C-alpha positions as a Markdown table, in Angstrom:
| # | Residue | x | y | z |
|---|---|---|---|---|
| 1 | Met | -21.0 | 5.8 | 11.3 |
| 2 | Thr | -19.1 | 7.8 | 12.5 |
| 3 | Phe | -16.3 | 8.1 | 15.7 |
| 4 | Asp | -15.4 | 10.6 | 17.9 |
| 5 | Leu | -11.7 | 10.9 | 16.6 |
| 6 | Pro | -9.1 | 12.6 | 19.4 |
| 7 | Asn | -7.9 | 15.7 | 19.0 |
| 8 | Ile | -4.4 | 14.9 | 17.8 |
| 9 | Ala | -1.2 | 17.0 | 15.9 |
| 10 | Thr | -0.7 | 15.3 | 12.7 |
| 11 | Pro | 3.1 | 14.0 | 12.3 |
| 12 | Arg | 4.8 | 15.7 | 9.5 |
| 13 | Leu | 5.0 | 12.7 | 6.2 |
| 14 | Gln | 7.6 | 12.5 | 4.7 |
| 15 | Pro | 7.6 | 12.1 | 0.3 |
| 16 | Gly | 7.1 | 8.9 | 0.4 |
| 17 | Gln | 3.7 | 8.8 | 2.8 |
| 18 | Leu | 2.5 | 11.2 | 0.4 |
| 19 | Leu | 2.0 | 9.4 | -2.2 |
| 20 | Ala | 1.0 | 6.6 | -0.1 |
| 21 | Arg | -1.9 | 8.9 | 1.3 |
| 22 | Gly | -2.9 | 9.8 | -2.0 |
| 23 | Val | -2.5 | 6.1 | -3.5 |
| 24 | Cys | -4.7 | 5.2 | -0.5 |
| 25 | Arg | -7.4 | 7.7 | -1.4 |
| 26 | Tyr | -7.6 | 6.6 | -5.1 |
| 27 | Leu | -7.6 | 3.0 | -4.0 |
| 28 | Ala | -10.4 | 3.5 | -1.5 |
| 29 | Arg | -12.8 | 5.6 | -4.2 |
| 30 | Cys | -12.4 | 2.4 | -6.5 |
| 31 | Gly | -13.6 | 0.6 | -3.8 |
| 32 | Phe | -10.6 | -1.2 | -2.5 |
| 33 | Ser | -9.7 | -1.4 | 1.4 |
| 34 | Val | -6.0 | -0.3 | 2.1 |
| 35 | Ile | -3.6 | -0.8 | 4.7 |
| 36 | Glu | -0.7 | 1.5 | 4.8 |
| 37 | Glu | 3.4 | -0.3 | 6.2 |
| 38 | Phe | 1.5 | -3.9 | 5.9 |
| 39 | Val | 4.0 | -7.1 | 6.4 |
| 40 | Pro | 3.1 | -9.7 | 4.1 |
| 41 | Glu | 5.4 | -11.9 | 5.8 |
| 42 | Arg | 8.4 | -11.6 | 7.8 |
| 43 | Gly | 11.3 | -9.5 | 6.7 |
| 44 | Leu | 9.0 | -7.3 | 3.9 |
| 45 | Arg | 7.0 | -4.6 | 4.5 |
| 46 | Val | 5.1 | -3.4 | 1.1 |
| 47 | Asp | 4.4 | 1.0 | 1.3 |
| 48 | Val | 0.4 | 0.1 | 0.9 |
| 49 | Met | -1.1 | -3.4 | 0.4 |
| 50 | Ala | -4.8 | -3.0 | -1.2 |
| 51 | Leu | -7.7 | -5.5 | -1.3 |
| 52 | Gly | -9.9 | -5.0 | -3.5 |
| 53 | Pro | -14.0 | -5.2 | -4.1 |
| 54 | Lys | -13.4 | -8.6 | -5.7 |
| 55 | Gly | -10.5 | -10.0 | -3.6 |
| 56 | Glu | -8.0 | -9.1 | -5.5 |
| 57 | Val | -4.5 | -7.8 | -3.9 |
| 58 | Trp | -2.6 | -5.1 | -5.1 |
| 59 | Ile | 0.8 | -4.0 | -3.7 |
| 60 | Val | 1.6 | -0.4 | -4.4 |
| 61 | Glu | 5.2 | 0.9 | -3.5 |
| 62 | Cys | 5.6 | 4.8 | -3.6 |
| 63 | Lys | 9.3 | 6.4 | -4.5 |
| 64 | Ser | 9.8 | 9.8 | -4.3 |
| 65 | Ser | 13.2 | 10.0 | -5.8 |
| 66 | Arg | 15.7 | 7.9 | -8.1 |
| 67 | Ser | 18.0 | 7.4 | -5.6 |
| 68 | Asp | 15.0 | 6.1 | -3.0 |
| 69 | Phe | 14.3 | 3.2 | -5.9 |
| 70 | Gln | 17.9 | 2.5 | -6.7 |
| 71 | Ser | 18.3 | 1.3 | -3.1 |
| 72 | Asp | 15.4 | -0.8 | -3.1 |
| 73 | Cys | 16.5 | -4.3 | -3.7 |
| 74 | Lys | 13.3 | -6.0 | -2.0 |
| 75 | Trp | 10.9 | -5.2 | -4.1 |
| 76 | Gln | 10.5 | -8.7 | -6.7 |
| 77 | Gly | 10.1 | -10.6 | -3.5 |
| 78 | Tyr | 6.7 | -8.9 | -2.6 |
| 79 | Leu | 5.3 | -9.9 | -6.4 |
| 80 | Ala | 4.6 | -13.7 | -4.7 |
| 81 | Tyr | 2.1 | -11.3 | -2.2 |
| 82 | Cys | 0.1 | -9.9 | -4.8 |
| 83 | Asp | -2.0 | -10.4 | -8.1 |
| 84 | Arg | -1.2 | -6.6 | -9.1 |
| 85 | Tyr | 2.1 | -4.8 | -8.2 |
| 86 | Phe | 2.2 | -1.3 | -9.3 |
| 87 | Trp | 4.5 | 2.1 | -8.3 |
| 88 | Ala | 3.8 | 5.4 | -7.4 |
| 89 | Val | 5.7 | 8.2 | -7.7 |
| 90 | Asp | 5.0 | 11.8 | -8.5 |
| 91 | Thr | 5.0 | 13.5 | -12.1 |
| 92 | Glu | 9.0 | 14.7 | -11.3 |
| 93 | Phe | 10.4 | 10.7 | -11.9 |
| 94 | Pro | 11.7 | 9.6 | -14.0 |
| 95 | Thr | 9.8 | 7.0 | -14.7 |
| 96 | Glu | 12.1 | 5.2 | -17.6 |
| 97 | Leu | 13.8 | 3.5 | -14.6 |
| 98 | Leu | 10.7 | 1.7 | -13.5 |
| 99 | Pro | 10.3 | -1.9 | -15.1 |
| 100 | Leu | 7.7 | -2.3 | -17.9 |
| 101 | Glu | 6.3 | -5.4 | -16.7 |
| 102 | Thr | 5.3 | -3.1 | -13.7 |
| 103 | Gly | 1.8 | -1.3 | -12.6 |
| 104 | Leu | 2.8 | 2.8 | -12.5 |
| 105 | Leu | 0.8 | 5.3 | -11.1 |
| 106 | Ile | 1.5 | 8.4 | -10.7 |
| 107 | Ala | 0.5 | 10.3 | -7.5 |
| 108 | Asp | 0.2 | 13.4 | -4.7 |
| 109 | Ala | -0.5 | 13.6 | -1.4 |
| 110 | Tyr | -4.1 | 14.2 | -2.2 |
| 111 | Asp | -4.9 | 11.5 | -5.2 |
| 112 | Ala | -3.5 | 9.4 | -7.8 |
| 113 | Glu | -3.9 | 7.9 | -11.4 |
| 114 | Ile | -3.0 | 4.4 | -13.0 |
| 115 | Leu | -0.8 | 5.3 | -16.2 |
| 116 | Arg | -0.2 | 1.2 | -17.0 |
| 117 | Met | -1.6 | -1.1 | -15.6 |
| 118 | Pro | 0.3 | -4.2 | -15.2 |
| 119 | Glu | -1.0 | -7.9 | -16.3 |
| 120 | Glu | -2.1 | -9.4 | -13.5 |
| 121 | Asp | -0.8 | -13.0 | -11.8 |
| 122 | Arg | -3.2 | -14.7 | -9.9 |
| 123 | Leu | -2.0 | -15.7 | -6.0 |
| 124 | Thr | -2.5 | -19.3 | -5.3 |
| 125 | Gly | -5.8 | -20.0 | -3.3 |
| 126 | Ala | -4.3 | -20.6 | 0.2 |
| 127 | Arg | -1.9 | -17.8 | 0.0 |
| 128 | Arg | -5.0 | -15.5 | -0.7 |
| 129 | Asn | -6.3 | -16.7 | 2.1 |
| 130 | Lys | -3.7 | -16.5 | 4.2 |
| 131 | Leu | -2.8 | -12.9 | 3.0 |
| 132 | Ile | -6.9 | -11.7 | 3.7 |
| 133 | Arg | -7.0 | -13.1 | 7.3 |
| 134 | Lys | -3.6 | -11.5 | 8.0 |
| 135 | Phe | -5.1 | -8.1 | 6.3 |
| 136 | Ala | -8.4 | -8.3 | 8.2 |
| 137 | Ser | -6.6 | -9.0 | 11.3 |
| 138 | His | -3.5 | -6.5 | 10.8 |
| 139 | Ala | -7.0 | -3.4 | 10.2 |
| 140 | Ala | -8.6 | -4.8 | 13.0 |
| 141 | Arg | -5.8 | -4.1 | 15.1 |
| 142 | Arg | -4.9 | -1.1 | 14.1 |
| 143 | Leu | -8.4 | 0.4 | 14.6 |
| 144 | His | -8.2 | -1.0 | 17.8 |
| 145 | Ala | -5.2 | 0.5 | 18.3 |
| 146 | Phe | -6.2 | 3.7 | 17.5 |
| 147 | Arg | -9.3 | 4.1 | 19.4 |
| 148 | Asp | -8.0 | 2.7 | 22.6 |
| 149 | Pro | -4.3 | 3.1 | 22.6 |
| 150 | Asp | -4.3 | 2.3 | 26.0 |
| 151 | Ala | -4.5 | -0.8 | 25.3 |
| 152 | Arg | -0.9 | -1.5 | 24.0 |
| 153 | Leu | -1.8 | -3.8 | 21.6 |
| 154 | Ala | 1.3 | -5.6 | 19.6 |
| 155 | Leu | 0.8 | -4.9 | 16.2 |
């Protein structure tokens, strides 16, 4: 299925957004469905939420610099909303700063590669069900808003 997309200018992406784009491309090729800037619960916003082919839920936080990582004080709150948690950084990032129990992807604007797979910490069935339903609803609303921007849907 193809969509006729409007001819709109692409906004200039920030370094973290470029990393997220590469991560999303990689995960999509691995069979995951991905959403950028997903809110699993009020007060939390993850850079990338990925839903795998077997229902696994991954969160990827994209960090473009040492200061970007050091100023992130909410990341541990994201652990309760995924089976696996990853950092995505570029090749220049000082990876020794990243906690060893978390996953690591090296990424750029076009692709990514997993360097460290974290241990799986499976979500409870109820939380997984709630997240998958919210993921699906959010994805559908984003697509609808993209296809019909005049509908002024709340995302």
